[in-house]
N, C-alpha and C positions, 0 to 999 in steps of 0.2 A: 434482663439479659437472658440469653438462651443457654441451654445446657449443651455440653459437647457430646456429640454422638460418637460411638466407638470408632468409626472410620475417620474422625477428625473434623467432620463438618458440623456446623451448628444447627441445632433445632430450636424452634421458637423465635429465632431472629431472621434467618434466611435458610430456606430448605434447598433452593436451587438458584444459582445466579444464571440468568438466561442471556446468552450472547447471540445476537441475530445479525446475519449478513445476507447479501445477495451475490451469487457467484457470477456477476457480470464483470469479467476481468478477474485476475487473481488477487488483487490488492485488498479488497474488502474481506475476503476469506483469511488472508494472511494476518491482517490486523486482528480479526476475531480470535484466531488461534493463538496469537501472541498474548491476548488478554486471558484466554483460557489457560495458557501456560502459567501466567502469574497467579491466577485464581487457584490453580492446583497446588502451587507452591505454598499458598496460604492455608491450605486444608479445606477450601470451600468445595462444596458440591456444585459443579458447573456443567452447563449444557450449551454447546455451540451448535447453532441450527442455521442451515441454509433455507431461506424462505421459499426458494424455488422447488425444494423437495416436496412442497405441499401443493404446488400448482400443476396445472395441466400442460399439455404440449405447447399450447399457444402462449402461455405465460413464460415458459422457459425459452421459447423462440424469441419473444419480444425482448427479454432482458439479457439473455446469454448469447444466442446465435446471431441476433441482429447486431449486437454490440461488436462481436468479433468480425462480422462481415463488414460493417462500416469502418472499424478500426484498421482492417487490413487492406481494404480495396477502395473504400469511398470516404477518405478522411474528411473531405470537404463537407460531406453529408453530416458528419459528427458536429462540425462547427455550426452548420445551419440549425441542426436540432438543438444544440446547446444554447445558442443565442435566442432561438424562438421560444424556449421554455424558461429562460432566465427572467429575472425581474420579479419583484415581490408579489404583485397581484397575480400574474400569470402562474408563477410557480405555486403560490398558495392554493389557487383554485384547482390546478391540476393534481397536486399532491393530495388535497382533501378528497377530490373526486376518486382518485385511484385508491386511497385508503378505504373509502366507503365501499367501493366495488370489491376490493380484496377481502374486506371483513365479511361480506355476504358470501363470497365464493369459496373462501378457504376455511371451510367448516372443520376440517381435520386439524388445521393449525389452531383454531379457537379451542378445540378440544385439548390440544397439547398444553396451551396456556392455562386452561382451567385445571388440568390434572397436575401440572407443576406448581401452579400458583406462586410464581417467583415474586419476591419483594422488589427485586431490582433487575432491570433489563438494559443492557448496553448494546447499541446498534451501530455497526460500522458501515451502514448504508442508510440513506434517508428513507427508503420505502418502508422497511420494518419499523423505523422510528415513528413515522406517521400512522402506520397500521396499529401499533401498540397504543398510541394516543387515542385512536378511534375506538379501539376495543374498550379502553378504560372509560372513555366518554359515554359509551353505551351501557356502562355499568356491569360489564362482563369480566372485569379484572380490576384489581387495585394494586398500585405499586409505582415505582419511580422509573421514568424513561430517560435515558442518557444517550445523546448522539456523539459518536466519535468520528470526526471529520478526517478523511483519508487523502485529501489533496491540499495543496498550498494556495488554492483559490476557492472561494465559496460560491457554489451555484445556489440559486434561490431555492432549489428543492430542499436544501438542508435546513432552511428556516421553517420552523413550525412553532408557533407561540405556545403550544401545549407541551413541548418538550421541556423537561425539568432542568437538565444539565447539558452543557456542551463542553466537550474536550477537543481542543483545536490545535493545529500544528504550529501556528505562528501568531504574532501580535497583529499582523495584517488581517488575518481571518477573524480574530477576536474583534477588531475594530469594525469589520463589515457587519458582524452580528449585532454589535451595539448600535450601529447605524440603522439597523432594521427594527430597533426597539427592544432587544433582549436585555434584561437587567444584568448589569455587570457581575452581580453575585452568582449568576448561573453560568458564567463563561470562564474556562480555565485553559491557559496555554500549557499544554503538556507535551506536545510533539505527537508524531504519528506512531502508534504502537508497533514495535518490531520484536522479534524473538530475542531472547538473551544470547542466542548463539552469535549474534552480530555485535555483541559487546566484548567478545574475547579478543585479546591482543595477540594474534598469531604472527610469529616471525615469518617474514617473506620467504626466506630460504627454506624454512621448514615446510611451508605450504607447497612450495614448488617441488620439494623432494617427495612429499606425499602424493602429489599428482603426477610424478614422473617427468617433470619438465626440465629442460636444460636451463642452466643459470644464465639467462639473458633477459633483456627487456621483454615485458609481458603485457599484452593488450587483451582486455576482456571485451568481447563484442556480444552484447545481449540482444539477440535478433528476434525474440518472441514478438509476434505481430508486426514485425518490420517487413516491408515489402521485399520479396525474395530477390528481385533483380537489383535492388539497391544494395543488398548484402553482398551479392556476387561482385558488383562493381567496386565496392570497398575492398573486398579481398583481393581482387585483381590489381588494384592500385597499390596495395601494400606489397604484393608479390613483386610487382615490376620495380619497386624502389630498390630491391636488393638488400634491404635492411636485415640484420640479424635479429629476429623477433619471434617470440611465442605468441600465437593468437589462440585464445580460448573462445570458441564460438558456441553460444548457448541458444538453442532453438526453443526451449520450453516444450510445449505440446504441439508446436507447429510441425509441418512436414518440410524437411530441408532438401529433399532430393532435387526439386526443380532448380534450385539455386546452385547446387554443388555439382550437378551433372556435367561431366566433361571439364571441370575446373581443375587445372593443374597449377599448383603453386610452386614457383621456382625461387631462386635466390636463397636467402637464409631464413625464410619464413617457415616456421613449424606450426601446423594447424592441428588443433584438437577440437573435435566437435562433440557436444553434449546435448542430450535431450532434456528431460526434466531432471533437475539437479536438487538433491535433498541437502547436500552439504555445500550450499552456495557460499558460505563464509570462507571456505578454503579457496575458492576461485577469486573472491574479493581480495583475500590476503595475499595471494600469489601475484596479483596484478599491479601494474604501475599506473594504469589509466583504463577507464571504461568508456566505450561507445554504447549508447543505449537510447531508447525513447525516454520520455519523461514520466513514467509511471510513478505515482506517489510512494509506493512501498519500496520499489527498486532503488530509487534515488535516496530514500531515507536510510536503507540498509547500507548502501555504498558510503554515504556520508558518515555513518556511525563507525565504519571501518577505515575511515581516512582515505578513501579512494576518489581521486579527482575524476571528473566526468566531461565527456563531449556528448551533448544531447542533440539528437537529430530525428527526423521523421516522426515528430510528435503528433499525437492526435489533437486537433483543435477541440475545445479551447483549453480543457483542463490540463493536459500534458504540456501544452505550450506555456501555460501559466506556471506550472511547476518548474519548467526549465528556466523561465525568466526569473523566478524567485531565486533559484540556486545561482544563477548568473549574477544577480544583484549581490548575493552574499559573497561571491568569489569562489564558490565550490565547483563551478562548472562553467563551460562555454556552451551557448545555445547556437547551433549552426543551422540556418536555413539554406544549406549549400548543396552542391552536387556531391555524390558519393566520393568522387576523386578529391574534391576539396576537403571533405571530412577526413579522408585518409591522409592527405598532406598535412593537415593541422595536427592530427594524432602523431605522425612521425616527427614533426617539428618539436612537439612537446616532449616526446620520449627521448629524443637524441640531441636536441639543441636547447630546449626550454626547460632544462632540469630544475633551475631555480624557481621558475614559474610553477612547475608541477609540485615542487615541495611547498611553495606558498599555498597553493590550492589545497594540498593535503592537510596542512596545519589549520586552515580555515574550516575544512570539513570537521575535523576533530573538535575544534573550538565551538562550532555552532550546532553540532549534533545534540540530539536529546535521546540518547540510547535507551534510557529507562522510562520512556514515555508510557509503556504498558503498565509498569508498576505504579507510576504516579497517577495515571488516570484511574486505575482500579482502586487505589487507596482513597482517593478523593470521592469516588463513587460510593464506596463502602461507608465512608464517614457521613457524607451528605445524604445518602440513601437510608441512613439509620442503622448501619452495621459498623461496629468498631473493628479496626484491623487487629487491635490487641486481643479481641475476643476470638480471632481465628488463628492465634498462635504466632503471629509475627508482628513486629513493630512497624512503624511508618517509613522506615528507610527503604530506598530503592536499591 
């Protein structure tokens, strides 16, 4: 057993818990930060690192900018790329080749790993997981590698026989890994890690008062990476309905001007537009229904807060698979429909299908795994050779 350092971290057992992600979309980063939050609560010294910070412009373009470009403008290209790289043999070859290449090119990252010498590394993206396995295989590091899957469908890139532990969102993903030959003792269904902020039970009226909203039906439209013209048409259809409705429009880091220019909302629709939102839990709590794409973290946060969903404009294949998974559970409806039909379905649920909306809300709360970050971390610490009791907290989530 290690001795406790003055700051609360352990020495002799684990000096630094390393959390690795790739900022291709926001979900991988959010999952890593949720794990960081849990590690800090347990008094561990933890470091969350974006692998792209160590790469050159070409690497950042390939992972980050190309992903955004395809996701916003060429969704069919995402589907083609996803299917072309899926499958055990192709994925294994490509991920091993990429890991070898990155090991040679990212010398500053190798130096970071050498200086931190972490006993345990949790990866919320498959690229750093394969990279850490490659570094270990070359004798440059010793420790445990764990992959934390952040979508409700398994792409072949997540599979690497050298990974020690897998923390997955669902039984279906666990079954896929077992089908690829992963030993059941290395696979754990924990859910997708989200911040504890989304486990708070905020009263709807309170959230609306904090946001300065009128007390009426509220629709959350998460438009980040959604096509601007599609957003505009949804808003126009809502406006033309004459419904008394709050609409909370979240753009994230996108630029909304093209979609909103010259848009005048009439009737009883009150529109509030937000950019990047730090207190997203307030918007979830204030809302009766969410229209969104099928990002793994967004839908997991909404589910934890009991917010029913209409999922549309999803990126093939992973976001579509997320949407289909939630629809099978009964938490969401997946619509491959026109913007006007999406708006029509939302209005029906909000004003006519109240019982259906309440049923979806109850299923969200029943099927959610809001403490996934805590559970994944405690299992990783146990199986990676570190006891949670040694870092000042028990095993409860």
